[in-house]
PATORKE-363182 format. One record per residue (C-alpha): x, y, z; residue in three letters; chain. Coordinates in nm, 3 decimals. Layout:
BEGIN
<atom><east>X</east><north>Y</north><up>Z</up><type>Ala</type><mol>A</mol></atom>
...
//
This chain:
BEGIN
<atom><east>11.562</east><north>-11.477</north><up>7.979</up><type>Met</type><mol>A</mol></atom>
<atom><east>11.770</east><north>-11.793</north><up>7.919</up><type>Arg</type><mol>A</mol></atom>
<atom><east>12.029</east><north>-11.602</north><up>7.715</up><type>Glu</type><mol>A</mol></atom>
<atom><east>12.103</east><north>-11.380</north><up>8.017</up><type>His</type><mol>A</mol></atom>
<atom><east>12.129</east><north>-11.663</north><up>8.271</up><type>Gln</type><mol>A</mol></atom>
<atom><east>12.457</east><north>-11.786</north><up>8.122</up><type>Asp</type><mol>A</mol></atom>
<atom><east>12.628</east><north>-11.448</north><up>8.155</up><type>Lys</type><mol>A</mol></atom>
<atom><east>12.796</east><north>-11.307</north><up>8.468</up><type>Pro</type><mol>A</mol></atom>
<atom><east>12.547</east><north>-11.089</north><up>8.656</up><type>Ala</type><mol>A</mol></atom>
<atom><east>12.730</east><north>-10.761</north><up>8.598</up><type>Glu</type><mol>A</mol></atom>
<atom><east>12.785</east><north>-10.833</north><up>8.228</up><type>Gln</type><mol>A</mol></atom>
<atom><east>12.415</east><north>-10.899</north><up>8.185</up><type>Trp</type><mol>A</mol></atom>
<atom><east>12.347</east><north>-10.548</north><up>8.314</up><type>Leu</type><mol>A</mol></atom>
<atom><east>12.633</east><north>-10.383</north><up>8.126</up><type>Leu</type><mol>A</mol></atom>
<atom><east>12.510</east><north>-10.525</north><up>7.796</up><type>Asp</type><mol>A</mol></atom>
<atom><east>12.174</east><north>-10.353</north><up>7.847</up><type>Trp</type><mol>A</mol></atom>
<atom><east>12.145</east><north>-10.048</north><up>7.618</up><type>Ala</type><mol>A</mol></atom>
<atom><east>11.969</east><north>-9.782</north><up>7.826</up><type>Val</type><mol>A</mol></atom>
<atom><east>11.903</east><north>-9.462</north><up>7.630</up><type>Lys</type><mol>A</mol></atom>
<atom><east>11.806</east><north>-9.104</north><up>7.712</up><type>Gly</type><mol>A</mol></atom>
<atom><east>11.907</east><north>-8.922</north><up>8.029</up><type>Glu</type><mol>A</mol></atom>
<atom><east>11.923</east><north>-9.241</north><up>8.235</up><type>Ala</type><mol>A</mol></atom>
<atom><east>12.166</east><north>-9.390</north><up>7.985</up><type>Gly</type><mol>A</mol></atom>
<atom><east>12.432</east><north>-9.127</north><up>8.049</up><type>Lys</type><mol>A</mol></atom>
<atom><east>12.538</east><north>-9.276</north><up>8.382</up><type>Thr</type><mol>A</mol></atom>
<atom><east>12.384</east><north>-9.623</north><up>8.359</up><type>Tyr</type><mol>A</mol></atom>
<atom><east>12.712</east><north>-9.814</north><up>8.328</up><type>Lys</type><mol>A</mol></atom>
<atom><east>12.866</east><north>-9.613</north><up>8.611</up><type>Leu</type><mol>A</mol></atom>
<atom><east>12.568</east><north>-9.703</north><up>8.829</up><type>Lys</type><mol>A</mol></atom>
<atom><east>12.615</east><north>-10.070</north><up>8.744</up><type>Val</type><mol>A</mol></atom>
<atom><east>12.986</east><north>-10.053</north><up>8.827</up><type>Ala</type><mol>A</mol></atom>
<atom><east>12.930</east><north>-9.867</north><up>9.156</up><type>Ser</type><mol>A</mol></atom>
<atom><east>12.664</east><north>-10.111</north><up>9.275</up><type>Gly</type><mol>A</mol></atom>
<atom><east>12.387</east><north>-9.850</north><up>9.265</up><type>Phe</type><mol>A</mol></atom>
<atom><east>12.169</east><north>-10.066</north><up>9.037</up><type>Ile</type><mol>A</mol></atom>
<atom><east>12.219</east><north>-10.376</north><up>9.248</up><type>Arg</type><mol>A</mol></atom>
<atom><east>12.151</east><north>-10.186</north><up>9.570</up><type>Glu</type><mol>A</mol></atom>
<atom><east>11.838</east><north>-9.998</north><up>9.474</up><type>Tyr</type><mol>A</mol></atom>
<atom><east>11.688</east><north>-10.154</north><up>9.158</up><type>Leu</type><mol>A</mol></atom>
<atom><east>11.683</east><north>-10.526</north><up>9.223</up><type>Cys</type><mol>A</mol></atom>
<atom><east>11.401</east><north>-10.765</north><up>9.299</up><type>Gly</type><mol>A</mol></atom>
<atom><east>11.139</east><north>-10.955</north><up>9.104</up><type>Ser</type><mol>A</mol></atom>
<atom><east>10.913</east><north>-10.653</north><up>9.041</up><type>Val</type><mol>A</mol></atom>
<atom><east>11.090</east><north>-10.333</north><up>8.935</up><type>Val</type><mol>A</mol></atom>
<atom><east>10.895</east><north>-10.056</north><up>8.760</up><type>Leu</type><mol>A</mol></atom>
<atom><east>11.041</east><north>-9.790</north><up>8.530</up><type>Asp</type><mol>A</mol></atom>
<atom><east>10.784</east><north>-9.511</north><up>8.509</up><type>Leu</type><mol>A</mol></atom>
<atom><east>10.774</east><north>-9.294</north><up>8.198</up><type>Gly</type><mol>A</mol></atom>
<atom><east>11.060</east><north>-9.490</north><up>8.045</up><type>Phe</type><mol>A</mol></atom>
<atom><east>10.980</east><north>-9.409</north><up>7.681</up><type>Lys</type><mol>A</mol></atom>
<atom><east>11.026</east><north>-9.034</north><up>7.698</up><type>Gly</type><mol>A</mol></atom>
<atom><east>11.085</east><north>-8.902</north><up>7.348</up><type>His</type><mol>A</mol></atom>
<atom><east>11.368</east><north>-9.139</north><up>7.260</up><type>Val</type><mol>A</mol></atom>
<atom><east>11.317</east><north>-9.403</north><up>6.992</up><type>Asp</type><mol>A</mol></atom>
<atom><east>11.392</east><north>-9.756</north><up>7.104</up><type>Gly</type><mol>A</mol></atom>
<atom><east>11.388</east><north>-9.677</north><up>7.476</up><type>Ser</type><mol>A</mol></atom>
<atom><east>11.409</east><north>-9.970</north><up>7.716</up><type>Val</type><mol>A</mol></atom>
<atom><east>11.341</east><north>-9.994</north><up>8.091</up><type>Pro</type><mol>A</mol></atom>
<atom><east>11.628</east><north>-9.924</north><up>8.329</up><type>Ile</type><mol>A</mol></atom>
<atom><east>11.720</east><north>-10.294</north><up>8.375</up><type>Thr</type><mol>A</mol></atom>
<atom><east>11.654</east><north>-10.606</north><up>8.167</up><type>Pro</type><mol>A</mol></atom>
<atom><east>11.398</east><north>-10.737</north><up>8.418</up><type>Asn</type><mol>A</mol></atom>
<atom><east>11.224</east><north>-10.404</north><up>8.486</up><type>Ala</type><mol>A</mol></atom>
<atom><east>10.866</east><north>-10.343</north><up>8.371</up><type>Ile</type><mol>A</mol></atom>
<atom><east>10.839</east><north>-10.033</north><up>8.154</up><type>Gly</type><mol>A</mol></atom>
<atom><east>10.536</east><north>-9.825</north><up>8.249</up><type>Ile</type><mol>A</mol></atom>
<atom><east>10.407</east><north>-9.547</north><up>8.028</up><type>Asp</type><mol>A</mol></atom>
<atom><east>10.069</east><north>-9.387</north><up>7.970</up><type>Ile</type><mol>A</mol></atom>
<atom><east>9.971</east><north>-9.670</north><up>7.731</up><type>Asp</type><mol>A</mol></atom>
<atom><east>10.037</east><north>-9.942</north><up>7.992</up><type>Phe</type><mol>A</mol></atom>
<atom><east>9.715</east><north>-10.142</north><up>8.056</up><type>Pro</type><mol>A</mol></atom>
<atom><east>9.524</east><north>-10.007</north><up>8.355</up><type>Gly</type><mol>A</mol></atom>
<atom><east>9.754</east><north>-9.707</north><up>8.411</up><type>Tyr</type><mol>A</mol></atom>
<atom><east>9.603</east><north>-9.358</north><up>8.399</up><type>Asp</type><mol>A</mol></atom>
<atom><east>9.921</east><north>-9.167</north><up>8.469</up><type>Gly</type><mol>A</mol></atom>
<atom><east>9.840</east><north>-9.145</north><up>8.840</up><type>Ile</type><mol>A</mol></atom>
<atom><east>9.733</east><north>-9.476</north><up>8.995</up><type>Lys</type><mol>A</mol></atom>
<atom><east>9.953</east><north>-9.776</north><up>8.923</up><type>Leu</type><mol>A</mol></atom>
<atom><east>9.772</east><north>-10.103</north><up>8.838</up><type>Pro</type><mol>A</mol></atom>
<atom><east>9.952</east><north>-10.296</north><up>9.113</up><type>Phe</type><mol>A</mol></atom>
<atom><east>9.830</east><north>-10.413</north><up>9.453</up><type>Ala</type><mol>A</mol></atom>
<atom><east>9.957</east><north>-10.265</north><up>9.779</up><type>Asp</type><mol>A</mol></atom>
<atom><east>10.314</east><north>-10.361</north><up>9.873</up><type>Glu</type><mol>A</mol></atom>
<atom><east>10.384</east><north>-10.580</north><up>9.569</up><type>Thr</type><mol>A</mol></atom>
<atom><east>10.667</east><north>-10.383</north><up>9.405</up><type>Val</type><mol>A</mol></atom>
<atom><east>11.037</east><north>-10.409</north><up>9.497</up><type>Asp</type><mol>A</mol></atom>
<atom><east>11.158</east><north>-10.085</north><up>9.338</up><type>Ala</type><mol>A</mol></atom>
<atom><east>11.035</east><north>-9.790</north><up>9.135</up><type>Ile</type><mol>A</mol></atom>
<atom><east>11.257</east><north>-9.590</north><up>8.902</up><type>Phe</type><mol>A</mol></atom>
<atom><east>11.163</east><north>-9.271</north><up>8.722</up><type>Asn</type><mol>A</mol></atom>
<atom><east>11.393</east><north>-9.035</north><up>8.536</up><type>Ser</type><mol>A</mol></atom>
<atom><east>11.293</east><north>-8.685</north><up>8.427</up><type>His</type><mol>A</mol></atom>
<atom><east>10.927</east><north>-8.768</north><up>8.481</up><type>Met</type><mol>A</mol></atom>
<atom><east>10.806</east><north>-8.609</north><up>8.808</up><type>Leu</type><mol>A</mol></atom>
<atom><east>10.849</east><north>-8.253</north><up>8.674</up><type>Glu</type><mol>A</mol></atom>
<atom><east>10.575</east><north>-8.332</north><up>8.420</up><type>His</type><mol>A</mol></atom>
<atom><east>10.324</east><north>-8.439</north><up>8.689</up><type>Val</type><mol>A</mol></atom>
<atom><east>10.056</east><north>-8.192</north><up>8.796</up><type>Glu</type><mol>A</mol></atom>
<atom><east>9.948</east><north>-8.349</north><up>9.127</up><type>Asn</type><mol>A</mol></atom>
<atom><east>10.275</east><north>-8.478</north><up>9.267</up><type>Tyr</type><mol>A</mol></atom>
<atom><east>10.131</east><north>-8.566</north><up>9.610</up><type>Lys</type><mol>A</mol></atom>
<atom><east>9.882</east><north>-8.819</north><up>9.475</up><type>Val</type><mol>A</mol></atom>
<atom><east>10.142</east><north>-8.972</north><up>9.246</up><type>Val</type><mol>A</mol></atom>
<atom><east>10.415</east><north>-9.003</north><up>9.512</up><type>Ile</type><mol>A</mol></atom>
<atom><east>10.163</east><north>-9.150</north><up>9.757</up><type>Gln</type><mol>A</mol></atom>
<atom><east>10.066</east><north>-9.414</north><up>9.503</up><type>Asp</type><mol>A</mol></atom>
<atom><east>10.430</east><north>-9.504</north><up>9.442</up><type>Trp</type><mol>A</mol></atom>
<atom><east>10.469</east><north>-9.554</north><up>9.815</up><type>His</type><mol>A</mol></atom>
<atom><east>10.145</east><north>-9.756</north><up>9.832</up><type>Arg</type><mol>A</mol></atom>
<atom><east>10.259</east><north>-10.026</north><up>9.588</up><type>Val</type><mol>A</mol></atom>
<atom><east>10.613</east><north>-10.046</north><up>9.730</up><type>Leu</type><mol>A</mol></atom>
<atom><east>10.707</east><north>-10.328</north><up>9.964</up><type>Lys</type><mol>A</mol></atom>
<atom><east>10.860</east><north>-10.245</north><up>10.301</up><type>Val</type><mol>A</mol></atom>
<atom><east>11.233</east><north>-10.239</north><up>10.232</up><type>Gly</type><mol>A</mol></atom>
<atom><east>11.176</east><north>-10.135</north><up>9.870</up><type>Gly</type><mol>A</mol></atom>
<atom><east>11.317</east><north>-9.824</north><up>9.704</up><type>Phe</type><mol>A</mol></atom>
<atom><east>11.194</east><north>-9.529</north><up>9.499</up><type>Ile</type><mol>A</mol></atom>
<atom><east>11.464</east><north>-9.385</north><up>9.275</up><type>Val</type><mol>A</mol></atom>
<atom><east>11.353</east><north>-9.043</north><up>9.150</up><type>Cys</type><mol>A</mol></atom>
<atom><east>11.565</east><north>-8.836</north><up>8.911</up><type>Val</type><mol>A</mol></atom>
<atom><east>11.467</east><north>-8.485</north><up>8.802</up><type>Val</type><mol>A</mol></atom>
<atom><east>11.639</east><north>-8.200</north><up>8.612</up><type>Pro</type><mol>A</mol></atom>
<atom><east>11.824</east><north>-7.953</north><up>8.834</up><type>His</type><mol>A</mol></atom>
<atom><east>11.697</east><north>-7.595</north><up>8.829</up><type>Gln</type><mol>A</mol></atom>
<atom><east>12.046</east><north>-7.446</north><up>8.841</up><type>Phe</type><mol>A</mol></atom>
<atom><east>12.203</east><north>-7.690</north><up>8.595</up><type>Leu</type><mol>A</mol></atom>
<atom><east>11.930</east><north>-7.761</north><up>8.340</up><type>Tyr</type><mol>A</mol></atom>
<atom><east>11.682</east><north>-7.473</north><up>8.359</up><type>Glu</type><mol>A</mol></atom>
<atom><east>11.939</east><north>-7.207</north><up>8.456</up><type>Lys</type><mol>A</mol></atom>
<atom><east>11.662</east><north>-6.961</north><up>8.535</up><type>Arg</type><mol>A</mol></atom>
<atom><east>11.466</east><north>-6.851</north><up>8.843</up><type>Ala</type><mol>A</mol></atom>
<atom><east>11.105</east><north>-6.909</north><up>8.736</up><type>His</type><mol>A</mol></atom>
<atom><east>10.881</east><north>-7.100</north><up>8.498</up><type>Leu</type><mol>A</mol></atom>
<atom><east>10.838</east><north>-7.149</north><up>8.211</up><type>Pro</type><mol>A</mol></atom>
<atom><east>11.124</east><north>-7.376</north><up>8.119</up><type>Ser</type><mol>A</mol></atom>
<atom><east>11.333</east><north>-7.258</north><up>7.826</up><type>Ser</type><mol>A</mol></atom>
<atom><east>11.370</east><north>-7.616</north><up>7.704</up><type>Trp</type><mol>A</mol></atom>
<atom><east>11.047</east><north>-7.801</north><up>7.784</up><type>Asn</type><mol>A</mol></atom>
<atom><east>10.711</east><north>-7.627</north><up>7.806</up><type>Asn</type><mol>A</mol></atom>
<atom><east>10.557</east><north>-7.925</north><up>7.986</up><type>Asp</type><mol>A</mol></atom>
<atom><east>10.769</east><north>-7.882</north><up>8.298</up><type>His</type><mol>A</mol></atom>
<atom><east>10.534</east><north>-7.802</north><up>8.586</up><type>Lys</type><mol>A</mol></atom>
<atom><east>10.800</east><north>-7.723</north><up>8.849</up><type>Arg</type><mol>A</mol></atom>
<atom><east>11.171</east><north>-7.652</north><up>8.886</up><type>Phe</type><mol>A</mol></atom>
<atom><east>11.374</east><north>-7.859</north><up>9.131</up><type>Tyr</type><mol>A</mol></atom>
<atom><east>11.660</east><north>-7.817</north><up>9.372</up><type>Thr</type><mol>A</mol></atom>
<atom><east>11.758</east><north>-8.099</north><up>9.611</up><type>Pro</type><mol>A</mol></atom>
<atom><east>11.562</east><north>-7.925</north><up>9.887</up><type>Ala</type><mol>A</mol></atom>
<atom><east>11.244</east><north>-7.877</north><up>9.685</up><type>Ser</type><mol>A</mol></atom>
<atom><east>11.248</east><north>-8.237</north><up>9.558</up><type>Leu</type><mol>A</mol></atom>
<atom><east>11.287</east><north>-8.372</north><up>9.910</up><type>Leu</type><mol>A</mol></atom>
<atom><east>11.017</east><north>-8.135</north><up>10.033</up><type>Arg</type><mol>A</mol></atom>
<atom><east>10.764</east><north>-8.283</north><up>9.787</up><type>Glu</type><mol>A</mol></atom>
<atom><east>10.826</east><north>-8.629</north><up>9.931</up><type>Phe</type><mol>A</mol></atom>
<atom><east>10.802</east><north>-8.494</north><up>10.286</up><type>Glu</type><mol>A</mol></atom>
<atom><east>10.472</east><north>-8.325</north><up>10.201</up><type>Glu</type><mol>A</mol></atom>
<atom><east>10.335</east><north>-8.640</north><up>10.041</up><type>Ser</type><mol>A</mol></atom>
<atom><east>10.435</east><north>-8.920</north><up>10.280</up><type>Leu</type><mol>A</mol></atom>
<atom><east>10.375</east><north>-8.981</north><up>10.649</up><type>Gln</type><mol>A</mol></atom>
<atom><east>10.670</east><north>-8.923</north><up>10.882</up><type>Pro</type><mol>A</mol></atom>
<atom><east>10.863</east><north>-9.242</north><up>10.959</up><type>Asn</type><mol>A</mol></atom>
<atom><east>10.713</east><north>-9.427</north><up>10.663</up><type>Ser</type><mol>A</mol></atom>
<atom><east>11.038</east><north>-9.386</north><up>10.469</up><type>Tyr</type><mol>A</mol></atom>
<atom><east>11.405</east><north>-9.298</north><up>10.502</up><type>Arg</type><mol>A</mol></atom>
<atom><east>11.629</east><north>-9.104</north><up>10.264</up><type>Val</type><mol>A</mol></atom>
<atom><east>11.913</east><north>-9.328</north><up>10.144</up><type>Arg</type><mol>A</mol></atom>
<atom><east>12.069</east><north>-9.115</north><up>9.870</up><type>His</type><mol>A</mol></atom>
<atom><east>12.044</east><north>-8.751</north><up>9.760</up><type>Leu</type><mol>A</mol></atom>
<atom><east>12.291</east><north>-8.618</north><up>9.506</up><type>Cys</type><mol>A</mol></atom>
<atom><east>12.355</east><north>-8.344</north><up>9.250</up><type>Asp</type><mol>A</mol></atom>
<atom><east>12.469</east><north>-8.526</north><up>8.936</up><type>Asn</type><mol>A</mol></atom>
<atom><east>12.680</east><north>-8.285</north><up>8.728</up><type>Asp</type><mol>A</mol></atom>
<atom><east>12.913</east><north>-8.538</north><up>8.566</up><type>Leu</type><mol>A</mol></atom>
<atom><east>13.060</east><north>-8.395</north><up>8.243</up><type>Trp</type><mol>A</mol></atom>
<atom><east>12.852</east><north>-8.078</north><up>8.290</up><type>Phe</type><mol>A</mol></atom>
<atom><east>12.984</east><north>-7.787</north><up>8.085</up><type>Asp</type><mol>A</mol></atom>
<atom><east>12.975</east><north>-7.482</north><up>8.313</up><type>Tyr</type><mol>A</mol></atom>
<atom><east>13.089</east><north>-7.259</north><up>8.026</up><type>His</type><mol>A</mol></atom>
<atom><east>12.749</east><north>-7.282</north><up>7.855</up><type>Leu</type><mol>A</mol></atom>
<atom><east>12.527</east><north>-6.996</north><up>7.972</up><type>Gly</type><mol>A</mol></atom>
<atom><east>12.148</east><north>-6.982</north><up>8.018</up><type>Pro</type><mol>A</mol></atom>
<atom><east>12.094</east><north>-6.920</north><up>7.646</up><type>Asp</type><mol>A</mol></atom>
<atom><east>12.252</east><north>-7.257</north><up>7.557</up><type>Lys</type><mol>A</mol></atom>
<atom><east>12.116</east><north>-7.604</north><up>7.627</up><type>His</type><mol>A</mol></atom>
<atom><east>12.327</east><north>-7.778</north><up>7.890</up><type>Ser</type><mol>A</mol></atom>
<atom><east>12.575</east><north>-8.054</north><up>7.806</up><type>Phe</type><mol>A</mol></atom>
<atom><east>12.651</east><north>-8.351</north><up>8.030</up><type>Gly</type><mol>A</mol></atom>
<atom><east>12.447</east><north>-8.445</north><up>8.336</up><type>Cys</type><mol>A</mol></atom>
<atom><east>12.222</east><north>-8.188</north><up>8.500</up><type>Tyr</type><mol>A</mol></atom>
<atom><east>12.000</east><north>-8.369</north><up>8.746</up><type>Glu</type><mol>A</mol></atom>
<atom><east>11.916</east><north>-8.453</north><up>9.104</up><type>Ile</type><mol>A</mol></atom>
<atom><east>11.905</east><north>-8.813</north><up>9.227</up><type>Glu</type><mol>A</mol></atom>
<atom><east>11.690</east><north>-8.910</north><up>9.524</up><type>Leu</type><mol>A</mol></atom>
<atom><east>11.647</east><north>-9.257</north><up>9.672</up><type>Val</type><mol>A</mol></atom>
<atom><east>11.403</east><north>-9.330</north><up>9.951</up><type>Ile</type><mol>A</mol></atom>
<atom><east>11.339</east><north>-9.662</north><up>10.124</up><type>Glu</type><mol>A</mol></atom>
<atom><east>10.996</east><north>-9.760</north><up>10.251</up><type>Lys</type><mol>A</mol></atom>
<atom><east>11.016</east><north>-9.870</north><up>10.613</up><type>Ile</type><mol>A</mol></atom>
<atom><east>10.780</east><north>-10.033</north><up>10.860</up><type>Gln</type><mol>A</mol></atom>
<atom><east>10.623</east><north>-9.750</north><up>11.056</up><type>Met</type><mol>A</mol></atom>
<atom><east>10.674</east><north>-9.764</north><up>11.434</up><type>Pro</type><mol>A</mol></atom>
<atom><east>10.375</east><north>-9.805</north><up>11.665</up><type>Tyr</type><mol>A</mol></atom>
<atom><east>10.421</east><north>-9.451</north><up>11.799</up><type>Trp</type><mol>A</mol></atom>
<atom><east>10.347</east><north>-9.121</north><up>11.627</up><type>Thr</type><mol>A</mol></atom>
<atom><east>10.508</east><north>-8.779</north><up>11.651</up><type>Leu</type><mol>A</mol></atom>
<atom><east>10.419</east><north>-8.570</north><up>11.952</up><type>Glu</type><mol>A</mol></atom>
<atom><east>10.206</east><north>-8.267</north><up>11.871</up><type>Arg</type><mol>A</mol></atom>
<atom><east>10.226</east><north>-7.934</north><up>12.051</up><type>Asp</type><mol>A</mol></atom>
<atom><east>9.955</east><north>-7.904</north><up>12.313</up><type>Ser</type><mol>A</mol></atom>
//
């Protein structure tokens, strides 16, 4: 870590060689402040960071890369105590998960109040470019996503007023709209969602009588 301490903070991040889908816009996210805003703190997890890319690294130099071979991790329950994690990042990972409710709930469990979950998934209309499963490009995809369906999974999984949505975006930077459904997409073709864990109020929602 000493070698990084002598560099300006932004340069330390910019020198980090993120690969795969997350690497496409990593430097832009550093420059815009996205990384500093949502992926800072002493305990940052990057879930499924290896993917199928040789030499993959976690999203930031201080992030902990979590994959299926991480000690104590079974792909569902994270080996971290309640409210001990500052941020969780996962890119093109949730679409591979069978039981998304249990997984999202566990992410929320380990997150500190004020911490962030950054979840990035392929866009149905940009990446899949088809109405129904199976995926033309990855047979392990369990679901297709639009911004609404991604947000709905979080709403189904978490208690009301236990989180707030801080960012929801279609990322189509450099996307080539001339390539039809029979061609693999070029550029970015994903949805970005950021939620913040908040302290729940003492009151609960009113129910119809």
